[in-house]
Steps between C-alpha positions, in 0.01 A plus 500: 500500500152360578517629858601852393227525235230374737627724779468809280142402415413446866662828606235679293208280602213629712488166690865515615496553877736800504281675240182418692649646820592818316184541288224370730503663842248242628717200400639315802728198515695336780746351253847648476587342166426634154204298373216488250176612660302312236640147545687548829831365370832628630651671197861406575398136437222542244713709263765226492256212449521406133175302520291783649260739330387841617137462617414820315661383174782755501760225441487124439709196584814438301338193344211707365741771382702264282210306350425578138175698459316201345606279795382762747151516352559829319435497127 
């Protein structure tokens, strides 16, 4: 479930490599994998990592997701 939700978010992100290739004609990469052009992570791994956050704040680690708002510094 976490992977699918994160994947949907990344599919619409401007930093996702497939989107950059399509939207920015000057964007070049020698990588063949789908990756984040902001942090450089391979998305097939990053989306499955429960301890990872999106560098742009579009999704957070599972630990941060399940913390109560007062424990996460949000009041």
